[in-house]
C-alpha positions in Angstrom: 0.0 -0.1 0.5 0.9 3.5 -1.0 0.2 6.6 1.1 0.3 9.8 -0.8 -0.5 13.3 0.8 -1.1 15.9 -2.1 -0.1 20.0 -1.2 -0.2 22.8 -3.0 -4.0 23.9 -3.7 -5.2 27.1 -3.3 -7.1 29.9 -4.4 -5.9 31.5 -7.6 -7.7 33.9 -10.4 -8.4 32.7 -14.2 -5.1 32.6 -16.2 -2.8 32.1 -12.9 -0.9 28.7 -12.2 -0.4 26.7 -9.3 1.8 23.5 -9.0 0.3 20.6 -6.8 2.7 17.7 -5.1 1.6 14.6 -4.1 4.6 12.8 -1.9 4.6 9.1 -1.4 5.3 7.4 1.6 9.2 6.6 2.8 9.9 2.7 1.6 7.8 2.9 -1.0 8.7 1.3 -4.2 7.7 4.7 -5.9 9.6 4.2 -8.7 7.6 1.0 -9.9 4.5 2.6 -10.0 2.7 4.7 -13.0 0.8 7.9 -11.5 -2.6 10.2 -11.9 -3.9 13.1 -10.6 -8.0 13.3 -11.1 -10.0 15.9 -9.7 -14.1 16.3 -8.7 -16.0 19.6 -8.9 -18.9 19.9 -6.6 -22.0 17.7 -7.7 -20.0 16.3 -10.2 -17.9 12.7 -10.5 -14.1 12.4 -10.7 -12.4 13.3 -13.9 -8.5 12.1 -14.8 -6.8 15.0 -15.6 -3.2 13.2 -16.3 -1.1 10.3 -15.8 2.3 9.3 -15.8 4.0 6.0 -16.1 6.8 4.4 -13.9 9.8 6.0 -15.4 7.8 8.9 -16.4 8.8 8.7 -20.4 4.8 8.1 -21.4 2.2 10.7 -19.9 -1.3 11.5 -21.1 -3.8 14.3 -20.5 -7.8 15.2 -20.3 -8.0 17.0 -23.7 -9.1 20.0 -22.0 -5.9 20.7 -19.8 -3.8 19.3 -22.6 -1.2 22.2 -23.4 -2.1 24.3 -20.0 -0.9 21.3 -17.3 2.1 19.4 -16.8 2.7 15.8 -15.1 6.2 15.7 -13.9 7.4 13.1 -11.4 10.8 12.8 -9.3 11.7 9.4 -8.3 14.2 9.8 -6.0 11.9 12.3 -4.4 9.1 10.0 -4.5 6.8 13.3 -6.0 5.1 13.3 -8.3 3.7 17.3 -9.7 1.1 19.0 -11.3 1.8 22.0 -12.7 -1.5 24.0 -14.2 -0.8 26.6 -15.8 -3.4 29.3 -17.5 -6.2 28.2 -15.3 -9.8 28.3 -16.0 -12.7 28.8 -13.4 -13.7 25.0 -15.0 -10.2 23.6 -13.5 -12.0 24.1 -9.6 -12.2 21.1 -7.7 -10.5 19.0 -5.4 -7.7 17.0 -7.1 -6.4 13.8 -5.7 -3.6 11.9 -6.9 -3.3 8.0 -7.5 -1.4 5.4 -7.5 -1.2 2.3 -10.0 0.8 -1.2 -10.0 0.6 -0.8 -13.4 4.2 0.6 -13.6 3.4 1.3 -18.1 -0.4 2.6 -17.5 -1.5 5.9 -18.0 -4.7 5.0 -17.5 -7.6 7.1 -17.5 -9.9 5.0 -15.3 -10.0 5.3 -11.8 -10.3 2.2 -10.8 -7.2 1.0 -12.2 -5.6 2.9 -9.1 -5.1 1.3 -5.8 -3.9 4.6 -3.4 -5.3 7.3 -3.5 -4.8 10.2 -1.9 -7.1 13.1 0.5 -6.8 15.0 -1.9 -6.3 19.0 -2.3 -8.7 21.8 -3.4 -8.2 24.2 -6.2 -10.4 26.9 -6.5 -10.4 29.2 -9.6 -11.8 32.6 -9.1 -13.2 34.9 -12.5 
């Protein structure tokens, strides 16, 4: 089991930027997991945002965030990041990171992820 802790959320104006971090518990084989970011807006289902393979060589994005968000990871620090630029009001929600034991996967399905963080709130104002 991987324990994950997100940070970096907050309130930002539209057009601004935030960088989310997700740190895995020490002792985990973080470098063997692919990682994903998901978000959930009030009254809506959780949706896929981005994913990155275990090595970082592959990634995938929700179409509406392509060109604005960048997912990256530092396996030495057991941390995955989500750089969010040109934020829009519709990016508002609770952002969760999750760990997928399939190292090569960039799955967009929440059911492929075994471990989840507690979430960090992102609010974008107009």
